[in-house]
C-alpha positions as CSV (number, residue, x, y, z in Angstrom):
1,M,-22.8,19.7,-57.6
2,F,-20.0,17.0,-58.8
3,L,-18.9,14.7,-56.2
4,P,-15.9,12.7,-56.7
5,D,-16.6,8.9,-57.0
6,H,-14.8,8.1,-53.8
7,S,-17.2,10.3,-52.0
8,T,-19.9,7.7,-53.1
9,T,-18.4,4.8,-51.4
10,H,-17.7,6.9,-48.4
11,W,-21.4,7.9,-47.8
12,R,-23.1,4.6,-48.5
13,P,-21.4,2.9,-45.2
14,L,-22.3,5.7,-43.3
15,A,-25.8,5.6,-44.4
16,S,-26.1,2.0,-43.5
17,R,-24.7,2.8,-40.1
18,V,-27.2,5.6,-39.6
19,L,-30.1,3.3,-40.7
20,A,-28.9,0.7,-38.4
21,V,-29.1,3.2,-35.5
22,V,-32.6,4.3,-36.6
23,L,-34.0,0.9,-36.8
24,M,-32.5,0.0,-33.6
25,S,-34.0,3.0,-31.8
26,L,-37.4,2.4,-33.3
27,A,-37.1,-1.2,-32.1
28,F,-36.2,0.0,-28.9
29,V,-39.3,2.5,-28.7
30,L,-41.6,-0.5,-29.7
31,L,-40.0,-2.9,-27.2
32,T,-40.3,-0.4,-24.3
33,G,-43.9,0.4,-25.1
34,L,-44.5,-3.4,-25.2
35,M,-43.0,-3.9,-21.8
36,D,-44.7,-1.1,-20.3
37,G,-48.1,-2.4,-21.3
38,G,-49.9,0.9,-20.8
39,V,-52.6,1.7,-22.9
40,G,-51.0,5.0,-24.3
41,V,-47.8,3.6,-25.2
42,G,-48.4,0.5,-27.0
43,P,-46.4,-0.5,-30.3
44,L,-49.4,0.5,-32.5
45,R,-49.9,3.8,-30.6
46,L,-46.8,5.2,-32.2
47,F,-48.9,5.5,-35.5
48,I,-51.7,7.2,-33.7
49,Q,-50.3,9.3,-30.9
50,P,-46.5,9.2,-31.2
51,S,-45.8,11.6,-28.7
52,Y,-46.6,9.1,-26.0
53,P,-44.4,5.9,-26.7
54,L,-41.4,8.3,-27.7
55,A,-41.4,10.5,-24.6
56,N,-41.6,7.1,-22.5
57,A,-38.9,5.8,-24.4
58,L,-36.8,9.1,-25.0
59,P,-34.5,8.7,-21.7
60,G,-33.8,5.2,-22.6
61,L,-32.9,6.6,-26.3
62,L,-30.7,9.1,-24.8
63,A,-28.7,6.6,-22.5
64,A,-28.5,4.3,-25.5
65,W,-27.1,6.6,-28.0
66,A,-24.7,8.1,-25.5
67,L,-23.4,4.4,-24.9
68,L,-23.1,3.9,-28.5
69,A,-21.0,6.9,-28.9
70,F,-18.3,5.9,-26.6
71,T,-18.5,2.1,-27.1
72,R,-19.2,2.1,-30.8
73,R,-21.4,-1.3,-30.1
74,L,-24.9,-1.3,-31.5
75,V,-26.7,-4.2,-29.7
76,F,-24.6,-4.0,-26.5
77,S,-25.5,-0.3,-25.9
78,F,-29.5,-0.7,-26.6
79,G,-29.4,-4.0,-24.9
80,L,-27.7,-2.6,-21.8
81,V,-30.1,0.1,-21.4
82,F,-33.2,-2.2,-22.4
83,L,-32.0,-4.7,-19.5
84,F,-31.9,-1.7,-17.2
85,E,-35.3,-0.7,-18.1
86,A,-36.6,-4.4,-17.5
87,L,-35.4,-4.3,-14.0
88,L,-37.2,-0.9,-13.3
89,Y,-40.1,-2.1,-14.8
90,Q,-39.6,-5.3,-12.5
91,I,-39.1,-3.1,-9.4
92,N,-42.3,-1.3,-10.5
93,A,-44.4,-4.8,-10.6
94,L,-43.2,-5.2,-7.0
95,K,-44.4,-2.1,-5.7
96,V,-47.8,-2.2,-7.2
97,A,-48.2,-6.0,-5.8
98,N,-47.1,-5.1,-2.5
99,L,-48.2,-1.4,-2.0
100,G,-50.8,-0.9,-5.2
101,N,-49.1,2.0,-6.5
102,P,-46.6,2.5,-9.3
103,L,-43.2,4.2,-8.6
104,M,-42.9,7.7,-7.9
105,P,-39.8,10.0,-8.1
106,A,-39.3,9.9,-4.2
107,D,-39.3,6.5,-4.3
108,F,-35.7,6.6,-5.8
109,L,-34.6,8.4,-2.2
110,M,-34.9,4.8,-0.9
111,V,-31.8,3.7,-2.6
112,D,-29.9,5.7,0.0
113,Q,-31.9,4.0,2.8
114,L,-30.3,0.4,1.8
115,S,-27.1,1.5,3.6
116,K,-29.2,2.8,6.7
117,G,-30.6,-0.1,8.1
118,G,-33.4,-0.5,5.3
119,A,-31.8,-3.3,3.3
120,H,-32.9,-6.0,5.8
121,L,-36.6,-4.5,5.3
122,L,-36.7,-3.8,1.6
123,V,-35.1,-7.1,0.6
124,G,-37.8,-8.9,2.2
125,Y,-40.3,-7.8,-0.7
126,L,-38.0,-9.5,-3.3
127,P,-39.4,-12.6,-5.2
128,H,-38.6,-15.9,-3.8
129,S,-38.7,-17.6,-6.8
130,P,-35.1,-18.1,-8.4
131,W,-36.5,-17.5,-12.1
132,P,-36.7,-13.6,-12.1
133,Y,-32.7,-13.8,-10.7
134,L,-31.7,-16.2,-13.5
135,G,-33.2,-14.3,-16.0
136,L,-31.1,-11.4,-14.7
137,L,-28.0,-13.3,-14.8
138,A,-28.9,-14.6,-18.3
139,G,-29.3,-10.8,-19.5
140,I,-26.2,-9.8,-18.0
141,A,-24.3,-12.8,-19.8
142,L,-25.8,-11.7,-23.0
143,I,-24.6,-8.1,-22.8
144,V,-21.1,-9.1,-21.8
145,A,-21.1,-11.5,-24.6
146,M,-22.1,-8.7,-27.0
147,W,-19.5,-6.4,-25.5
148,R,-16.9,-9.1,-26.4
149,L,-18.2,-10.4,-29.7
150,E,-20.0,-7.6,-31.1
151,P,-17.7,-5.6,-34.1
152,P,-17.7,-1.9,-33.5
153,L,-20.5,-0.1,-35.9
154,F,-18.0,3.1,-36.3
155,P,-14.3,3.3,-37.2
156,R,-12.1,4.6,-34.4
157,R,-11.1,7.6,-36.5
158,N,-14.6,9.3,-35.9
159,Y,-13.5,9.8,-32.2
160,G,-14.1,13.4,-32.1
161,K,-17.5,13.5,-33.7
162,R,-18.5,10.5,-31.7
163,L,-17.2,12.0,-28.5
164,L,-19.2,15.5,-29.1
165,G,-22.3,13.4,-30.0
166,G,-22.0,11.3,-26.6
167,A,-21.5,14.4,-24.7
168,V,-24.7,16.1,-26.3
169,A,-26.7,13.1,-25.5
170,V,-25.3,12.8,-21.7
171,V,-26.0,16.8,-21.3
172,L,-29.5,16.0,-22.5
173,L,-30.2,13.1,-20.5
174,G,-28.7,14.9,-17.4
175,S,-31.0,17.9,-17.8
176,L,-34.0,15.5,-18.5
177,L,-33.4,13.5,-15.0
178,G,-32.6,16.8,-13.3
179,G,-35.9,18.5,-14.1
180,V,-34.7,21.3,-16.4
181,A,-37.8,23.3,-16.9
182,A,-37.4,23.3,-20.6
183,W,-38.4,19.6,-20.8
184,G,-41.8,20.7,-19.3
185,K,-42.6,21.7,-22.7
186,L,-43.0,17.9,-23.6
187,Y,-43.7,16.4,-20.0
188,N,-46.8,18.2,-19.1
189,Q,-50.6,17.5,-18.8
190,R,-51.1,19.3,-22.2
191,V,-48.9,17.1,-24.2
192,L,-49.2,13.8,-22.2
193,W,-51.6,12.4,-19.9
194,L,-51.3,13.6,-16.2
195,E,-53.9,12.9,-13.3
196,P,-51.9,14.3,-10.5
197,W,-54.3,12.5,-8.1
198,S,-53.7,9.1,-9.5
199,P,-50.1,7.9,-10.6
200,T,-51.6,4.8,-11.6
201,V,-53.9,6.2,-14.2
202,T,-51.2,8.5,-15.1
203,A,-48.5,5.6,-15.8
204,N,-51.3,3.4,-17.7
205,H,-52.0,6.2,-20.1
206,S,-48.2,7.9,-20.4
207,G,-46.2,5.0,-19.6
208,L,-44.2,4.5,-16.3
209,V,-41.0,6.4,-17.4
210,S,-43.0,9.1,-18.7
211,S,-45.2,9.4,-15.3
212,L,-41.9,9.6,-13.4
213,L,-40.6,12.4,-15.4
214,L,-44.2,14.0,-15.5
215,F,-44.3,14.2,-11.5
216,H,-40.9,15.3,-11.2
217,Q,-41.3,18.0,-13.6
218,Q,-44.7,19.0,-11.9
219,Y,-43.7,18.4,-7.9
220,G,-40.0,18.2,-7.8
221,H,-39.2,21.9,-7.4
222,G,-40.8,22.7,-4.1
223,G,-44.5,22.1,-4.7
224,H,-47.1,25.1,-4.6
225,K,-46.3,28.5,-3.0
226,A,-48.5,29.9,-0.2
227,D,-51.1,32.4,-0.3
228,P,-50.7,34.6,2.6
229,G,-54.1,36.5,2.0
230,A,-55.8,33.0,1.4
231,A,-54.5,32.0,4.9
232,K,-55.8,35.2,6.4
233,A,-58.9,34.8,5.0
234,L,-59.4,31.3,6.4
235,I,-58.4,32.4,9.9
236,A,-60.8,35.3,9.8
237,Q,-63.6,33.0,9.0
238,T,-63.2,30.6,11.8
239,R,-62.0,33.3,14.1
240,Q,-65.1,33.1,16.3
241,A,-64.7,29.3,16.8
242,L,-60.8,29.7,17.2
243,E,-61.3,32.1,19.9
244,A,-63.8,29.7,21.7
245,R,-61.4,26.9,21.4
246,L,-58.2,28.9,22.7
247,S,-60.3,30.5,25.6
248,A,-61.1,27.2,26.9
249,A,-60.0,26.5,30.6
250,S,-56.5,24.9,30.5
251,S,-56.0,22.2,33.1
252,S,-54.8,23.5,36.3
253,G,-54.2,20.3,37.9
254,E,-51.1,17.9,37.2
255,R,-50.3,17.8,33.6
256,P,-51.1,14.0,32.4
257,D,-48.1,12.1,31.2
258,I,-49.0,11.1,27.5
259,V,-48.2,8.1,25.7
260,V,-48.8,7.9,21.8
261,V,-48.6,4.4,20.1
262,Q,-48.2,4.2,16.5
263,S,-49.2,0.5,15.7
264,E,-47.8,-0.8,12.6
265,S,-50.2,-1.7,9.8
266,F,-53.0,-2.1,12.5
267,F,-56.6,-2.1,11.4
268,D,-59.9,-3.7,12.8
269,P,-60.2,-6.9,10.0
270,S,-64.0,-6.7,11.0
271,I,-64.1,-4.0,8.2
272,M,-63.2,-6.8,5.5
273,R,-66.0,-9.0,4.1
274,G,-65.9,-12.6,5.7
275,Y,-64.5,-11.3,9.1
276,E,-67.7,-9.2,10.0
277,D,-68.3,-11.2,13.1
278,S,-64.5,-11.8,13.9
279,H,-62.9,-11.1,17.3
280,F,-59.3,-10.3,16.4
281,T,-59.0,-7.1,18.2
282,P,-61.4,-7.4,21.6
283,N,-59.3,-4.9,23.6
284,L,-59.6,-2.3,21.0
285,H,-63.4,-2.9,21.2
286,R,-63.3,-3.1,25.2
287,L,-61.3,0.4,25.1
288,E,-63.6,1.9,22.7
289,K,-66.4,1.8,25.2
290,R,-64.1,4.3,27.6
291,G,-62.9,6.7,25.5
292,T,-63.0,8.5,22.3
293,S,-62.4,6.5,18.8
294,G,-63.1,6.4,15.2
295,P,-62.1,5.7,11.5
296,L,-58.8,7.2,10.8
297,H,-57.8,8.6,7.3
298,V,-54.1,8.3,6.8
299,P,-51.8,9.5,3.6
300,T,-50.6,6.0,2.8
301,F,-51.3,2.5,2.1
302,G,-49.3,-0.8,2.7
303,G,-46.0,1.2,3.7
304,G,-44.5,4.7,3.7
305,T,-45.3,4.7,7.8
306,I,-43.7,8.1,8.0
307,R,-46.2,9.8,6.0
308,T,-48.7,9.0,8.6
309,E,-46.0,9.4,11.5
310,F,-45.2,13.2,10.1
311,E,-48.7,14.0,9.8
312,V,-49.5,13.1,13.4
313,L,-46.2,14.5,15.1
314,T,-46.8,18.2,13.0
315,G,-50.4,18.3,12.5
316,L,-49.5,19.1,8.8
317,S,-51.3,17.4,6.1
318,L,-49.2,16.0,3.3
319,R,-52.1,16.8,1.0
320,Y,-50.8,20.1,1.0
321,F,-47.1,19.3,0.2
322,D,-46.5,17.3,-3.1
323,E,-42.8,17.6,-2.9
324,L,-42.7,15.9,0.4
325,Q,-43.8,12.3,-0.5
326,F,-41.4,10.6,2.1
327,P,-40.8,13.8,4.5
328,Y,-38.2,12.8,6.5
329,L,-35.9,12.4,3.6
330,T,-36.6,15.7,1.9
331,L,-37.5,18.0,4.6
332,D,-34.9,20.7,4.8
333,Q,-36.3,23.0,7.6
334,K,-33.8,22.8,10.7
335,V,-36.7,23.4,13.0
336,V,-40.2,21.9,12.3
337,P,-43.2,23.2,14.2
338,S,-45.0,20.0,16.2
339,L,-47.0,18.7,18.5
340,V,-43.5,17.7,20.4
341,R,-42.3,21.3,20.3
342,T,-45.9,22.7,21.8
343,L,-45.5,19.8,24.7
344,R,-42.1,21.0,25.5
345,A,-43.1,24.6,25.5
346,H,-45.8,23.5,28.3
347,G,-42.9,21.5,30.2
348,Y,-42.9,18.2,29.0
349,S,-39.8,15.8,28.4
350,T,-40.1,14.4,25.1
351,T,-38.8,10.6,23.9
352,A,-39.3,8.6,21.0
353,I,-39.1,4.7,21.0
354,H,-38.7,2.6,17.9
355,G,-37.3,-1.1,18.1
356,N,-35.4,-0.6,14.6
357,D,-32.4,0.9,13.0
358,P,-32.6,4.8,13.9
359,A,-31.2,5.5,10.6
360,F,-33.9,3.9,8.7
361,W,-36.4,6.5,7.4
362,N,-34.0,9.2,8.4
363,R,-35.6,9.2,11.7
364,A,-32.7,10.2,14.0
365,A,-32.3,13.5,12.1
366,A,-36.0,14.1,11.4
367,F,-37.0,13.7,15.0
368,R,-34.2,16.2,16.3
369,K,-35.8,18.7,13.6
370,I,-39.2,17.9,15.3
371,G,-38.0,18.6,18.6
372,F,-37.7,15.2,20.6
373,D,-35.2,15.5,23.4
374,Q,-34.1,11.9,22.9
375,F,-34.5,8.8,20.7
376,L,-34.4,5.4,21.9
377,S,-34.0,2.9,19.2
378,Q,-33.2,-0.7,18.7
379,S,-29.7,-0.7,20.7
380,S,-31.7,1.0,23.6
381,F,-33.7,-2.0,24.2
382,P,-32.5,-4.9,26.6
383,K,-30.6,-7.4,24.5
384,D,-33.0,-10.1,25.4
385,S,-36.1,-8.2,24.0
386,P,-37.7,-10.9,21.9
387,N,-38.7,-11.1,18.1
388,D,-41.7,-12.5,16.8
389,G,-41.2,-13.1,13.0
390,K,-39.0,-10.8,11.3
391,Y,-39.0,-8.0,13.7
392,M,-39.1,-6.9,17.4
393,A,-42.3,-8.2,19.4
394,D,-44.7,-5.8,20.5
395,S,-44.3,-6.9,23.9
396,A,-40.8,-5.6,24.2
397,M,-42.2,-2.2,23.2
398,T,-44.6,-2.2,25.9
399,D,-42.1,-3.1,28.3
400,E,-39.8,-0.2,27.2
401,I,-42.7,2.3,27.3
402,M,-43.2,1.2,31.2
403,R,-39.2,1.6,31.8
404,Q,-39.3,5.0,30.4
405,L,-42.3,6.3,32.3
406,K,-41.0,7.9,35.6
407,D,-43.2,8.7,38.7
408,N,-41.8,12.1,39.4
409,G,-40.2,15.0,37.4
410,P,-41.5,17.0,34.4
411,P,-44.5,15.2,32.7
412,Q,-43.5,12.9,29.9
413,F,-44.4,12.7,26.3
414,L,-43.6,9.1,24.9
415,F,-44.1,8.3,21.1
416,A,-43.7,4.8,20.5
417,I,-43.6,3.2,17.2
418,S,-44.1,-0.7,17.0
419,I,-42.7,-2.9,14.3
420,E,-43.7,-6.7,14.8
421,A,-46.8,-6.5,12.2
422,H,-44.8,-4.9,9.6
423,G,-44.6,-6.6,6.2
424,P,-43.7,-8.3,4.2
425,Y,-45.4,-11.6,5.9
426,D,-43.7,-14.6,4.5
427,V,-41.4,-15.1,7.6
428,P,-42.8,-17.6,10.0
429,P,-43.7,-16.4,13.5
430,A,-42.9,-17.7,16.9
431,D,-46.0,-19.9,17.1
432,V,-46.9,-21.6,13.7
433,A,-49.6,-23.5,14.7
434,A,-51.4,-20.7,16.0
435,R,-50.9,-18.8,12.9
436,D,-52.0,-21.7,10.9
437,A,-55.2,-22.2,13.0
438,I,-56.3,-18.6,12.1
439,P,-59.5,-19.0,9.9
440,V,-59.4,-17.3,6.3
441,P,-62.4,-16.1,4.1
442,P,-63.6,-18.6,1.1
443,G,-61.2,-17.9,-2.2
444,I,-58.1,-16.7,-0.5
445,S,-55.6,-19.7,-0.8
446,G,-51.7,-20.4,-1.1
447,R,-49.3,-17.4,-0.3
448,D,-52.0,-15.0,0.2
449,K,-53.7,-17.2,2.7
450,Q,-50.6,-17.6,4.6
451,E,-49.6,-13.6,4.4
452,L,-53.0,-13.0,5.8
453,Q,-52.8,-15.4,8.6
454,T,-49.2,-14.0,9.2
455,Y,-50.7,-10.4,9.5
456,L,-53.6,-11.4,11.7
457,Y,-51.5,-13.6,14.0
458,H,-49.5,-10.2,14.6
459,A,-52.3,-7.9,14.9
460,E,-53.7,-10.2,17.5
461,H,-50.6,-9.4,19.5
462,A,-50.7,-5.6,18.9
463,D,-54.3,-5.7,20.3
464,A,-53.2,-7.8,23.2
465,E,-50.4,-5.4,24.1
466,L,-52.9,-2.4,23.6
467,G,-54.9,-4.0,26.4
468,R,-51.8,-4.8,28.6
469,L,-50.5,-1.3,28.1
470,A,-53.6,0.2,29.3
471,R,-54.0,-2.3,32.3
472,L,-50.4,-0.9,33.5
473,L,-50.9,2.7,32.8
474,A,-54.2,2.4,34.8
475,K,-52.3,1.5,38.0
476,R,-50.0,4.4,37.8
477,D,-50.1,7.0,40.4
478,R,-49.5,9.8,37.9
479,P,-52.5,10.5,35.3
480,T,-51.8,9.2,31.5
481,L,-53.6,9.8,28.4
482,L,-52.9,7.1,25.7
483,L,-53.4,7.5,22.0
484,F,-53.0,4.6,19.9
485,Y,-53.6,4.3,16.2
486,G,-52.6,2.3,12.9
487,D,-50.5,4.0,10.7
488,H,-52.0,2.4,7.4
489,L,-53.5,-0.9,6.3
490,P,-51.4,-3.7,5.6
491,A,-50.3,-4.6,2.0
492,L,-52.6,-7.5,1.5
493,T,-53.9,-6.4,-1.9
494,N,-54.9,-9.8,-3.3
495,S,-56.7,-10.6,-0.2
496,Y,-58.7,-7.3,-0.4
497,N,-59.5,-8.0,-4.1
498,V,-61.1,-11.0,-3.0
499,T,-63.1,-10.1,0.1
500,G,-63.5,-6.4,-0.7
501,F,-64.5,-4.3,2.3
502,V,-68.1,-4.3,4.2
503,D,-68.4,-0.5,3.3
504,G,-67.6,-1.1,-0.6
505,G,-64.6,1.2,-0.1
506,D,-61.4,1.0,-2.2
507,M,-58.2,-0.5,-0.3
508,L,-56.3,3.1,-0.9
509,S,-58.8,5.0,0.9
510,E,-60.0,2.7,3.5
511,P,-59.9,4.3,6.8
512,G,-57.9,2.7,9.8
513,V,-58.8,3.1,13.4
514,W,-57.7,5.3,16.6
515,L,-58.4,5.5,20.2
516,L,-58.0,8.1,22.8
517,L,-58.8,7.5,26.5
518,D,-57.6,8.0,30.2
519,P,-56.8,4.6,31.3
520,R,-57.7,5.3,34.9
521,N,-60.9,7.1,34.3
522,A,-63.6,5.7,31.7
523,A,-65.5,8.5,29.8
524,P,-68.7,8.0,27.8
525,A,-67.8,6.3,24.4
526,K,-67.6,8.8,21.6
527,R,-67.3,8.3,17.8
528,E,-65.5,10.8,15.4
529,S,-63.8,10.5,12.3
530,L,-60.4,12.2,11.9
531,A,-57.5,12.5,9.6
532,A,-53.9,11.6,11.0
533,W,-52.9,15.1,10.9
534,M,-55.9,16.4,13.3
535,L,-55.0,13.8,15.9
536,P,-52.5,16.2,17.7
537,G,-54.9,18.9,18.2
538,K,-57.4,16.3,19.9
539,L,-55.0,15.0,21.9
540,L,-53.9,18.5,23.2
541,D,-57.4,19.3,23.8
542,A,-57.9,16.0,26.0
543,A,-54.6,17.1,28.0
544,G,-56.2,20.2,28.8
545,I,-53.5,22.3,26.9
546,H,-54.9,25.1,25.0
547,G,-53.3,28.1,23.2
548,D,-51.9,26.8,20.0
549,P,-54.0,28.6,17.4
550,Y,-53.0,26.1,14.4
551,F,-53.8,22.9,16.3
552,A,-57.0,24.6,17.3
553,L,-57.9,25.4,13.5
554,T,-57.6,21.6,12.8
555,Q,-60.0,21.0,15.1
556,V,-62.2,23.5,14.1
557,L,-62.0,22.4,10.5
558,A,-62.0,18.5,11.1
559,P,-65.5,17.7,10.0
560,Q,-65.2,19.5,6.6
561,L,-61.6,18.1,5.8
562,A,-60.9,14.6,7.6
563,E,-62.2,12.3,4.9
564,L,-59.9,14.3,2.1
565,T,-57.0,12.7,3.3
566,R,-56.3,9.5,1.2
567,A,-53.1,7.5,0.0
568,P,-51.6,8.5,-3.2
569,G,-53.5,6.9,-6.2
570,A,-56.8,6.6,-4.1
571,P,-60.2,7.7,-5.7
572,Q,-60.7,11.5,-5.2
573,P,-63.8,12.2,-2.8
574,E,-66.4,14.5,-4.4
575,M,-66.3,18.0,-2.6
576,T,-68.7,20.7,-2.1
577,A,-67.8,24.4,-3.4
578,E,-67.2,25.1,0.3
579,Q,-64.9,22.4,0.9
580,K,-62.8,23.3,-2.1
581,V,-62.4,26.8,-0.8
582,I,-61.6,25.5,2.8
583,D,-59.3,23.0,1.2
584,R,-57.4,25.6,-1.1
585,D,-56.9,27.8,2.0
586,M,-55.8,25.4,4.4
587,A,-53.2,24.3,2.1
588,S,-51.5,28.0,2.5
589,V,-52.0,28.1,6.2
590,A,-50.2,24.5,6.4
591,M,-47.4,25.9,3.9
592,L,-47.1,29.0,6.0
593,R,-46.9,27.0,9.4
594,L,-44.3,24.6,8.4
595,K,-41.9,27.8,7.2
596,G,-42.5,29.3,10.6
597,R,-44.5,32.3,9.1
598,L,-48.0,31.8,10.4
599,D,-47.9,33.3,13.5
600,A,-47.1,36.6,11.9
601,L,-50.4,36.4,10.0
602,L,-52.5,35.8,13.3
603,P,-54.6,38.4,14.8
604,P,-52.9,40.0,18.0
605,Q,-55.7,38.0,20.4
606,L,-54.6,34.7,18.6
607,A,-51.0,35.3,18.3
608,A,-50.3,36.1,21.9
609,A,-51.6,32.5,22.7
610,S,-49.4,30.9,20.3
611,P,-46.5,28.8,22.1
612,T,-45.2,27.1,19.0
613,S,-42.6,29.9,17.4
614,P,-39.1,28.3,17.0
615,R,-37.7,31.0,18.5
616,A,-39.8,30.7,21.7
617,Q,-38.8,27.1,22.1
618,P,-36.8,25.9,25.0
619,P,-33.5,24.2,24.2
620,A,-33.4,20.5,24.0
621,R,-32.5,18.3,27.1
622,S,-29.5,16.5,26.6
623,G,-30.9,13.3,25.6
624,A,-29.5,10.1,23.6
625,Y,-30.2,9.3,20.0
626,G,-30.4,5.5,19.8
627,A,-28.9,4.7,23.1
628,H,-30.1,4.7,26.6
629,P,-29.0,8.2,28.3
């Protein structure tokens, strides 16, 4: 076909512009892989398995192409997106350093928490060195200079075509981030590397950005579906043991008050090498000889307190709910079956206590769904309540517990959440000299040493308050049960890497501790390994409250399932064939329980005993959420 001469001059500059965009896009893919550092997305992998680095860079490419269409500036558009990527990777590095795990899609829900009492906590994990901030400012300055100085790549007259191209890029990016199912043809474990049990391995092979999209595609749409047949099979298999537990004689005397203390980041340091003969928790060891205690397997490490908290309050294992990474932020049920509701059905008043902002972690809304009558938070405490370090002292929480316990009226359930030992551990405590006198194993120095000492200083206070609370409860006229446990190990990753653990375990799967006792009446010491979601059944048993088939089932299955609970990214335990079947069927039981559909599947004899149907719940008493009633 004959072309006029002037068309040649028209196509030459267009071809050079397209070539510039292609070369810049290629450079962006290579630089993204270089910044990522994952073995599967490095620059050379583009020539071996191109789908990996291209998939990891694709969201950035779409964003850069959209910006280019609207701004006409090539370096500015790609530079701005690359700066945003650099910020994302820096945040990921902070999370890995503090919590031992890369970013997950649910982590982005934390952005909303910055305006709800979370800023003071999250900002504490930011770097203290000025260099990262100076680097960010330099990057911003460079981007601004590009905006002002860079000549446009395309002429204005192509406005319509550019607008259309930019709109297409925006739509594609929006559908990708929104998890449209069609993108699952690229972001799946057949095309890319996905290990559902290990975000770390997934990110290392597929790249951080791809790992976020992989988990979003796989688990961002409601999780797995329950199988009523599997649930029925498990109930039938365990029916004899369930009936024995449900027919156990309930306590005919005075119902005990129940105090549960979720002690922030508490664990026994003697499980670390170098501290085998330490005595940081003398009260825990003393009280273990008077009650039931043991290792506690929890679903989180270094943070994510509400994961353990949710399991303890509901008896539901997050192992079976991939979509509930941060349950209080994504829970859409208006009524959640729980330990709290079971106790209310037996006449208990129910109160949550926490010396922090009630909006953080969305606790105020979540506690209503779980069934608490009232939630007493930071503003409920006396104005002269002491702090120690960054947060309210555990002694103030003990005082508040004792203020709330009444000598008459209905039995009480108090759920108290401490905060003194919460990280980060770079804020000096009230007694710096006492902190600095704490011995540290060889090989730990500098900032790691100081953070470990700071944590142990606060852990000693937590143990002291456990002892004080037990003594005060023992003096009450009314009977009281005390359940004490640590929600997760603290994020002392560098120290753990130096010392290791006595049992040779991994920090992401190392269990914490739990303790249940009647402070007035010593019992023979008993040891039992449990998962956090098994504690409510154990507590109800101790209180002489039977009749809830679900909580009874958690006790029947405890020996087979307890050790399967791990933090995200932890090495998975090997399971027997029987364990695999029980674990699979229990997933359906848990899902049906959360949806309020389990009771309908129970045999008549078991269903008649269940007090937990939301329709059978008494109305919440008029209480306060965040202030004294």
